[in-house]
N, C-alpha and C positions, 0 to 999 in steps of 0.2 A: 194166372190168379193163384194157383196153389203155391208157386214159388214165392209170390208176394206175401201170401199169408204166413208162410213158413218164416220168412225174414222178419215179419212183424212180430211173430211169436218169439223168435230168438232174441230180437232186440228188446222186447218187453222183459224177457227172463234176465237178460244182462243188466238192464236197469234195475229190476227188482232185487237181483242178487247184490248189486252195489249198494242200494239203499238200505237193505236189511243189514248188511255187514257194517255200514257206517253207523246205523242206529245202535248196533250192539257195541261197536268200538270205533269212535271217531278218529282214532290214530291210524286206522287202516287206510292210508291215503291212496293206495293203489286202487281201491274200490271206486274212487272218484271217476277213474277212467272207464270202469265198467258201466257206471251211470251214463257218462257222456257217449260212449260207444253205442249204447243201447238207444240213445236219443238221436243218433246221427242222421237217420233216414226219415225223421218225422217232418211233417209240414211246419211245425213250430220252429225247428232248426232252420229250415229253408227261409222262413219269414225273418228269422233273426239275422241271417246273412244279408237278406235284402235290406233290412233296416240299417245295418252297419254300412253297407255299400251306398246307401242313399246320400252319404256325405262325400263330396267330391275328393277330398284329400285322402279318405280311406279307400275309395274306389281305385285310386292310383296304385295303392299298395297291392290290392288284389290283382290288378292287371300285371304288375311287375312280379308278383309272387315273392316278395322280399322275405328272406329268411337270413338270420345272422349266423356267422360261423361260431364254432365252439369258443367259449370264454376262457381267457387266461387270467385266473384270479390273482396270481402273483404280480402280473403286470398291472392289473387294476389297483392293487394295493400301493403302487408307486405313484399314483395320481394324487392330487391335493385332497386333503381330508374332506373338503366341502363338496367334492365332485360326486356325481351319481355313481361313477365307476367304483370309487373308494367305498361309498356307502353300500353298494351292492356286494362287493367282495367281502367286506367286513360282516355283513348280514349273513351271507352264505357260509362263511368260515365259522363264525360264532355259533350258528345253529347246527353245524355239522351236516349241512345239506350238500347234495351233488347237483351242480347247476344243470346237468343233463339227465336228471332223474325221470323226466316226464316220458310217458308212453308215446312212442313215435307214431306218426300217421303218414301214409304215403299220399303225397299231394296229387290228387287226380282231378279236383274240381274246386269250386269256391268254398264249399262246405269243409272239405278236408284241409284246405289252406287255412281257413278261419280257426279250426280246432287246433292245428299245429302251432300257429302263431300265438294264439292265446296261451297255450301250454308253455311255449318258449319264453314268454314275457311275464308269466305269472308273478314271479318274485319281484320284478321291476315294478309292476303295478302295486304290489304290497308296499314297497318303499316310497314311491312317489305319492300314493294316496294316504300313506301313514297308518296302515292297519297292522296290528300285531299278528303273530302266527298261532295264537291260541284259538280255541273254537269260536270265541266271540269275534275275534279279529278276522278269522276266515269267513265267517258268515257276513260280517260287515262288508268285506271286500266283494263277496258274492252279490250283495245288494248293489254295490257300486257297479259291478259288471252288468247286472240286470238292467240298470238305468242306462248304461252306455251301449249295450249290445243286444239286449233281450236274449242273452244266452240261456238256452233251455236248462242246461245243467245247473246254472245258478239258481233258477226258480225251484228246481227239485230239491237242491241241497238246503235252501232256505226253509222250504216246507218240512223237510226231514228234520232240520235243526229245531224248528218250533215244536214238532211232535215229540222229539226226544226230550226237550226241555220240559214240556208239559207233563210227561210221564215220569221222568227221572229226577229232574231238578226244578220243580215249579217255582221255587224261591228265586231262581235266576232269570225268570221270564222278563222282568223289567229291564235287566241289563242287556239281554239279547235283543229285545225290541228296540232299545236305544241304539245299539250298534247297527241294526238293520236300517233304522231311520236315518242315521248319520250317513251310512254308505249310500243309500238311495239318493239322498239330498245332494251329497258331494258329486256323485256320478251324473246326476241330472244337470248340475250347474257347470261341470267341467267340460272343457273341449275334448274331442275324441282322443283317448289314449292310443287306440288302435292305429292311428295315422302316423305315429312317431317311430322313427328309426333310432331308438335309444342307443343301440350298440355302436352307432357311428358317431356318437357324441358323449362318450363316457366321461370325458374330461369336464363337461359342462356342470356348473354347480347345481346341486339338487334343488336349492331354493329357486334358481332361475327356471328350472323345469316347472316347478309348482306355480310360479308367477305366470309363466306363459300359458299354462293349461287352466289356470283359475282354480287351483286346489289349495285349500287351507285346512290341513288336518284338524279334526275336532275331537276333544275328549268327552264333551257333553253335547247332546242334541240341542240346537237352538232353532226354534220354529221360524 
């Protein structure tokens, strides 16, 4: 019991540290992983994994433990401009991102696999769902993730984003709420992103992916 309480306390501190850091400075993206690592052992995360696995095509990926190899951006840039691979490589290079920037997780169970695969495909979800990389776009994507996976970190970051906006930039609340509404609506309507082996079909047109998954990026919320 004592060890269990200690882990709960450490997890809570990790989550709190990450949230406070992000509230102060949203550009400190490494703190996102502090939030998620602190939520890793919660019942809510276990339920999120159960929710995701309830879809047969996703359960297959969990059973396989599918993870993609490192990405060769130069090779992807040789693909047709309409392809997902070209869009991904251009997105990463233009933003100055490292495709392997995410904090690694040792895959030991379904929860750790879920966390690692979500981190590995984060930017692909951005591109296919059509969300920008600014704060509003990130929180819009978090709402999309919440609808699709019930990911605990997504809920915490949305709550933190709302608090930060209320205190620091209340004039931007409508814009943020619209992005959250768009993200949740798109995520609820789309087929499960987690089921896809994107990296085995880089050459496929981005539009074809969106048509298959039922995603039509929105600039304004339409009830």
